N, C-alpha and C positions, 0 to 999 in steps of 0.2 A: 855234500859228500863227494870226495874225490874218487873217481872210478879207478880201480887198480889198472896199472899200465903194463907191467911186465907179465910174462907167462907164469912166473913163480907167484906173483901177487894174486893173479887171477885164480890160480889153482888153490891157493890158500883160502880165498874168498869162497870158492866152490866147495871146498872141504868144510868150511864153516856152515854153509847152507845144509850140507849133509848132516852135520851134527845137530843143527836146529830141527831138521826133519825128524830125527830119531828121538828128540826130546819133546816134540810138539804135542800140545794138548789143546789146540785151538778149535778143534771140532770133535764130535763124538767118535770119529773113525779110529782115533788113537786107542780107544779102550779095547778093541778087538785085535790089534795087530800083534804079530810076533816080532817083526822088524819093520821099520819104515823103509821105503824104497826110494831114496833120493834121485837115483839115476846113475848112469855109468858111462864113462868114455873120456876121451882127451879134452882138455879145456880149449884146445885150438882146433877142434873138429870143424870141418867145413859143412857137415851135414848133421842136423839135429832131428831125430825122430821123436814124436810125441804120441804116446798111446793113451789109453783111458785110465787104467789104474792097475795096481798089482793084483794078481790072482793067487791061488793057493801056493804054487811053487815059489813065486816071487816073494810072498810074505815070509816063507820059511827061510829063504836064502838072503833076503835083503837086496836082491838084484833084479833089474827089470828084464822081462822077456826071457825067462830061463825054462819055461815049460814048453808045451807043444807049439804055441804061437811063436816063441823065441826060436825054436828050431826052424820053423818055416821062414821067419825073418832072416835068419842066417843063410838059408838056402837062396832066398831072393837076393840078398846082398852078394852072394857068390856069383850070381849071373852077371853082375857088373864089376866083378873082380875086387870086391871089398869084403872085409870082415867086420864083426861088431867092434873090434878094437880101433877101427878107422872112424867110427861115428860116435856121437853121443846119443844115448837113448834115455828118455825120460817119460813121465806120465802126467796127465792132468791132475790126478790126486796121488799122493805119495803113500797112503795107507790102504790096505785092502778093504773094500766095502763088504759088509756081511753077506755071506752066501753069493758073493760076486754080483750083487745087485748093481744097478746103474748108480753112479755118483749123483748126489743131490745138488741142486743149484748153489746152495750156501757152501757146501763142501768144495765145490769147484771154485767158487769165488775166493774163498779163504786160501786154498792151496795154490792157486795160480798167482794171485797177487802177492802172497807171502814168499813163495819159493820159485815157481816155474818161470815167471817173467824176469826174476833176478838171474836165474840160470841163463836165460836167453841173452840178457845184457852182457853177462860175463863171457860166454862162449862166442857170441856174435857170429853165428853161422851164416854161411852164404845161402844155404837152403834149409828150410824147415819143412819136414814131411809130416803131415798129420795122418795118423792111423785110426780110422774110425770116426764116427760122427761127433763125439764129444770134443776131441781136440780140433777137428775140423770147425766146429761151432765157435771156437775162439777167434778164428780168422775169416771164416766164411759164414756169418750168421744167416740163418734161414735157408741155407742151401741143403740140397739132398745129395748124399754121397753117390747115389746111382747116376746122377746127372752130371756131376762135376769132377768125379775121380779122374786123375791124370791130367787135369787142366790147370796149369800153373798160373799164379798171379804174382805181381811184383809190387814191392814197396821199398823205397829208398835203397834200391840196388839188391834187395834180397828177394829170393823166390820162395813162394809157399806152394807146396804141392799136396793136394788131398789124395789119399789112398784108402782102400778098404783096410780094415783091421785084419791082421793075420787070422784071428779067431773066426771071423766071418768067412774068410777064404777057406779055412779048414772045414767049415760046415757045408761048403758048396765048391769043392775042388774043381769039378768039371766046368762049372759055370764061371767062377771068379778067378781061378789061378791064372789062366791065360791073360786076363785083363790086368791082374796084379803084376805079372811078369812084364807086360807091355808098359805099364806105368813106371816100373822100376828102371826100365831102359832109358827113360827120359832124364834120370838123375844126373849122369855125367855131363850131359849137354847143358843142363841148368846151372851146374856148378861152374862150368867154363864160361857160360854167359854172365854169371855174377862177377867172375874175375875180370871179364872184359869191361863190364860196366864200371867196376871199381877203378880200373886203370884209365878210365876216360874214353874207352872205345865206343863206337856206335853200336847200340843194341842190335843184335841179330834177329831177335824175336819180332814178330809183327806188332804193330801199334796196339792191336786189341788186347794182347797179353799184358800190356802195361797198366791195365786197369788196377787201381789200388784197392786192396782189401781193407776192411775196417781195422782200426787199431785193436791190438790184442785185448785191451782192457774193456772193450765193449762185449758184454755177455748177453746181448739181447736175445740169443737163442733160448735163453732160460728165463 
């Protein structure tokens, strides 16, 4: 299969994935959805955020992070002079799990291999930010978010940055919000570092941060 080259072709391919998500019946989650939530943002986004799954508000609107967690995400983006229109926001699973339960291993496997990893290939972001333990588990198997949040890893010139999910921050604002804000402040530097690496420049980060995370297709956490 030839990978789309132009921005127009990539956008068309991304739109096709969105159509597939809204027609998907590959796992039982489809039976309870109001709308699928493929993700939103520009196809040329340098930063891709990956959450867990749609909640009540997301299911109703078909858009990611539009409830309280979304408002906090927008607030955190503003601290680094970005808006949600500057980034692509997606989720591990594209349909709301019943009663907001955790997504099941099989649901994660189907949705990531069918949709999410294709989105990553098309967008080709310089930085992937994982929000919460389920998206973190795709790239940092067996890790604990409390231990590795804010610690980037690199693979093939791309940075992966694990962060707390905004919903967790909202449950513990005094304890987690300062940490989330500090983690967010690392984003601009990581994007610039990725650009430097892409242009053949010498990596500015210490050698330790070059440790490669496992491939996204490894779901050993589950």
